[in-house]
N, C-alpha and C positions, 0 to 999 in steps of 0.2 A: 870116744868116751870110755873112761876106765870103768870097771865094775863098782869101785868105790864112789866115783862121781854119780853114776846112775842110781846107786842106793841112796846117796844123799838127796838127790833131786826128788826121788820117790818119797823120801821121809819128809821133805818140805811140803808135800801136797797134803791138803786136808783129807779127812776120810770122805770118800766119794759116795758111800753107799746110800746115805739118807735122802739125797736129792734125786727126785723123779724128774728127768730132763724132758723138756718139750720137743716134739718132732725129732727125736733122736733114738737111735738104737742104743738103749741104755746099757745093756750087757756088753756090747762091743766097746762102747766108749770107756766104760769103767776098767776094762782091760787094756785099752790103748788111748789114755786120756790125751786130749789136745787143749791145753789150758792157756788162756790169754791173761796176762797179768797187768799190762798197761798198753797205752796206745798214744800216738801223737801224729798228726797230719795224715799222711798216706799209709802209715805203718802201724801194725800191731806187734807186740812182743810177747813171746811165751815165757812161762815161768822159769825156763832154763836160759833165757836170754836171746833166743833166736828171733831174727827180724823177718816179719811177713808183710809183703805188699798186699794191701787190702783192695781187692778188685770188685768188692760188692758193698762197700760203704757200711760195714757192719752187717746189716740185713736190709739193704735198700734205704738206709736211714741217715747215715753220717755224711750228708751231702757237702757240708763245709769242711770235711776232714775231722779227724779225732781230736778232741780236747782243744778246740779252738780257743785261744786265750781270752778273747772278748766274751765268749759265751760262758766259759768257766768263771770269769770274774763276776759276771752278771748274777750267776747262780749263787755264788759265795755272798755277794753283797745282799741279795734278797734273803738268804738263810739267816743273815745277821739281823735283818730288819723286821721281817714278818715271815714266820714259818708256815702259818696256816690261817685262813680265814673261812668261816662257815660259808658254804656255797649257796645256801638257801636263805632268801631274805636279807642277805648281806652281800657286799662286794668289797673289792679292793682295787686300787688304781691300775695295777699292771694288767689285769684281765681285760679291762676296757681299752687300755692302750693297745693290747695285742689284737683285739677285735677290730679296731680301726686300722691298724697296720695291714691286717689280712685283707679286709674288704677293700683297702686301697689298691692292692695288687691283683685282686680277684677279677675274673671276667665281669664286664659291666653287667649289672643286674643282680649279682650275688652280694647283697648288701648287709647280711646279718650272719653272725658267727655264734654257734652253740658249741661249748667245749666239753670234751669227755677225756678219757685216759688212754685210748688205743684205737686203732683202726676197726677192730671188732666192735667196740662200743659205738663208734661212729656209725657203722653200717646199720646196727640194730636201732640206733637213734633216728637215722634218716628214714628207715622203713616205717617206724612208728609215726614220724612226722607225716609221711605220705598217707597212711591210713586215717590218721586223725584229721588231716587237711580235708579229705573228701567227706568225712563224717560231719565236720562243722559246716560244710557247704551243702548239707542235706543229701549227700550221695554216699551214705553209709554202706550201700551194697557194694561199693568199690573196695573189695578186700583182697583181690588176687594180686600176686606179685610175680613179675617176670624177670628171671635171671638169664644166665647163658651157660651152655656147656663149657667146661674148662674154666669157668669164672671162679675166682677166689675172692671172698668177701669176709675174711676173718673166720673165727671159730665160735661165735655165739650161735644160738639156735636159728635166729633169723639169717645170719650170714651163711651158715652151711645149708640152709634151706634154699636160698636163691643161688648159692654157689653150685658149681658143676664139677667138682673134683671128687671122684668116687671114694677113695680112701678116707676123705674127710667126712664122708656122709654115711658110710655103710654100717658102722657099728652103733648108730645113735637113733635107730627107730624111724618113725614116720615123718619127722620134721614138722614144719608148719604146714597146715593144710592150704590148698588152693594156690600152689606154686607151679608155674610152668617155666620152660627154658627155651630160649632161642638156640639154634645150632651155632657151634663155634665157626670161626672163619679160617682155621688152619687147614691148608691144602698144599701138600708138597708137589703134587702133579702140576699145579698151575703156578705156584708162587715160590718154589724153592730158590734160594740164593738171591731173593730180592734185596736191593739196596733201598732202605727206607720203606715207605708204605707199599704194600703189594698193589699191582694194577688190577688184579682179578678178585672179585668177591663182593663188590658193593651190593650186588643183587640179593645177597643173603639177608640183608636187612629187611627185605620184603617178606621174609618168613614171619616177621612180627604181624603182618596183616593176616596171615593164616591163623596165628594163635588167637588174634582178636576175633576173627570170624568164628573160631571154635567156641570161645567162652563169652563172647559179646563185650564190647568195650565198656559197657555199663558195669561190669564186674571187676574191672582192672584198675588198681590204684597206681601202680608205678612199674617202670622198667628200670633195672639197675645193670650197668655194664662198666667194666674197666675200660677206659680209652685204650690203654695198652694192657693186655692181661699179663700179669707177672708170674705168679706161682703156678699157673696152668701151662707155663712153657714159653713165656715171652712171645705172645701172639699179637701182631700188629694189626690194626684196623685197615682193611682195604680202602683205597682212595674213594671218598664219598660215602663210606658206610655209616659213619657216625651222623653226618648230616641227614641221611635218609631215615635213620632211627628217630632223630629229632623231629623230622617232618611228620612221621606217622604218629608219634606221641601227641604232637600238637593237633593233628587232625581228629584224634579220638578223645582229647581231654585227659590224657594219661601223663602223670609226672615222670620226668626223666631224671634219674640219679646217676651221676658219674662217681665211680669209686676211684679217687685219685690218691689213695694211700701210698702207692708205689710211684706213680709217674708225676706226682706233684713236686713243686719246689725245685725246678731246674732240670729234673731228670729227663724230661722230654725236650730240652732245649728251649724252654720258656718257663714262665712262672708256674703254669699248669698245662696239662695236656689239652684242656678245653681251650686255652689261649692259643696254643699251637695249631690246633685243628679248626678253630673258628666256629666251634659249637658250644653253646652255653647251656648247661642243664638247669633244672629247677632246684636241685639239691646236689651238693658235692661233698663227699667224704674226704677228710684229710688226716694225716698223722705222720709218723716216721720223720721225714725231713722238716716237719714243722719246728722241731727243736734240735734238728741235726742229731737225733738219737740220744740226746743228753739226759733229758727227763721225760718220762712217759707222758704223751699228750696226744689227743686226737680232737677232731672237731667236725662239725657240719656247717658248710656255708649254705645259706638259704636265700632264695629270691625274696624280693619285697612282697610279691603276691602271696607266697606261702606264709611269711611272717605276719602280714596284715590280716590274713584270714584268722589267725589265732588271736589276734588282739581285739577280741570282742568280749562281751559279758560284763558283769558288774566291775567297776573300778576297784582295783586292789585284789581282785580274784586271781588265783593262779591259772594261767592260760594253757600250760602244757605240763601235765603231771608226769614229769620225767626228769632225771638228772642223777648225778653221782656224788658221793661224798667229796671226791677230789676233783670235780668239775672246775676247770680254771684255777687249779692249785697255784699259789703264789710262785713257787720255784719253777714250775713248768711255764707259767706266763712270762716270767723274767727270761727264762731260756728262749722262749719263742720270740720275744721282742728283740733280744740280742742276735738270735739267728737270722731273723729277717733283716736286721741292720747289716750283718755280715754279707748276706747274699747280695743285697743291693749295693752296699758300700764298696765291695770287692768285685762287683760285676760278674758274680758266678753264673747267673743264668745265661748271660751273654757268652761267657767262657765255654759253657757246656755246648752252646750252639756252634761256637767257633771250632771246637774240638770234634765235632760230629763226624766230619769227613775223615780225619785222621784215624778216629776210632773205627770207622766203617772199613777203611782200607786195610787196617791191621786185622780185624776179624775176618774179613773176606779172603785174606791171604791163606786162610786155613781150608778153603775149598780145595778138594783134591786129596786131602790128607785121609789116611785110612779111617773108615767107618763114619766120616762126616757126611751127613745126608742133607744138611741145610745150615745156612748162616743167616741170621736176622739182625737188623740194627735199626735204631731210631734214637736220636739224641744221644745220651750216654747210657742207653740200654742196649744190651746185645745178648745173643744167644747162639750157641753152636749145638745143633741136634745130632745125636749119634745114633747109629744103627744099634738096636738092642741085641744083646746076646740072647739067642733062642732059649726060652725057658727061664731066663734070669733078668727080668726087667729091672732097670735102675742100676744093675751091677757095674756096667761099663762106665757110666758117668761117675759113680762113686769111687771107682778105682782111679779115675783121673783126678777127682777132687783130692783124694788122699795123696796121690803122687805130687800134685801141685803144692799142697801144703808142706810136704816134706822138702820141696825145693823152693820154699819161700814165697808162695803166692796163695792167698785165700780166694777161691772162687765159690760158686754156689751151684747146686744141682737141683733140678726138678724133673722127676722122671729120668729119662736118659738125655736130658738137655742140660748143657752147661750154661749158666746164666751169669751175666756181667752187669754190674751197676756201680762203677767206681765213684768215689767222691768227685765232686765237680772241679777239684783242684788238680786232678791228675794231669801230667804232662806227656809229651810225645814219647820220651824215653821210657817212662813208666808203662805206657800202653804197650810199647815193644817188649818190655820184660814180661808182662802178663801173657801176651800172645806167644812169645817164644817159649815160655815155660809150658803153656798148654800144648804147643806143637811137639815139644820133646816128650811130654806125657803120652800124647796120642801115638807117637812113633815107637814108644816102649812097650805098648800093649801086645 
C-alpha cells in the first residue's frame, strides 16, 4: 500500500474519538482501527476492501450468515408497514407470530415467550420472574439466586451478580445481595482435549446440595447456568451434569434457568442446548441467534407453571410489572420470524449437527502446537486454550487474534482462550481455512 493510499483510507474514516467502545481497549483501537463496512454470508469486508472469514458469527449471533436476503427483505417490508407499536396494552401481529414459532421449536413445556432487547435484559427478566413466582406462591422468603463461577449472564446488575467472571464484577460494588455460586467444571487435569462432553465432572453438580445445606432451600429462588459457558472460556458440561442439577432443583422446589443466549438456535447442534442435552429448564433466556444478529432482540421462554402462577388477580390487572419500550419491536419480531423460517427451511440446525465431527477433527488437529494446552468442542462451538505468558494474561490470545485478522480470519478471545462459533452455513473448506490460519499464527509466535 502506498503512502497516498494509506492517507486516503485514513481520511475516509470518521472521527473515532467520540465513541466509547464496549469491551474494547479504546486507546489501542483508535490507534489501530479495525473497521467492518459490510458483510455477506460467511464474510465481512473492511473499509479498505479486505475480505475476512468470520469464524465467530459476528459475536456468536449471525447463525444464518450475514445479510441473509430473506431476513433482510422481512426487515425492509416491516419497516415500510409498521415501524413501532406501543408494547404496553397494545400488540401487533408479528410478535404473536414469533412467540408461536419459538414455542413450537422450544423443548416441550416451555410454552410462553416474553420479549426484551438483549441477552442481558433477558437474564434480568428471568431472575425477576423467578423471584416474583415464589412470592406469588406465598414463598417470598425465596430471594437467593445461585449462579456459577466463570458464568456469563450479560452486564445488567442481576447478570453480573449471578455471573462469575471477575473483571465484569470487580469495579461495580457489592452486586445484588444473597447470591452464591456453584464451582465451575473446567479441569484440564481430567478433561484436557476431550472431544464433545467431558467424561469427568458430573459429581460437581452435587455442590449445589452443599450450597442448599448452607442457606436452606426455603431461601433459594433459582439456579442459573449456561448449558455451555461461552464468555467464561467455552466450558462444556460434563456428561450427566445438567441432569443432576435439574434433579436437585426439583427436589428442593428451586427454579432452574438456562441461559441459552449463546448456545441456542443451532449452535449446539440442535434448536437449543436444552434440546440436545435432554434437560428442560423452567425458564430459558435467548437472544443473539434469535434474529441472526440483524436486529437487537432477546427473550425468556417460560414454562406453563411459571406463566399460570402469574395469571391470577383481578381480570384486566397487570400480572407482571416489567417490560421495555422496545419489547417485541416490530422490526425485531419480523427479523425473528424470518430467521426461524431460514433455520428450519434450510435445515441449518441439522447442518450444524452434521458438521460437528468435521469441526472437531479440524480443531483437535491443533493439539501439539506450541502453547496449546486444551481443545474443546461441541456442535459448532469450539475453543483452543493457550498457555498464558507469565505476568501477561490474555496477551498471547490477543496476539493470535490480531494476526488472524491480518491474515483474513476473525476469531474471538476470552482470556487466553481462542473461541470459535462460525455461522451454521460454514463448509469444510472454510473450516480448514480457519484452523490453518490459527495454526500459522501459533507457529509465528
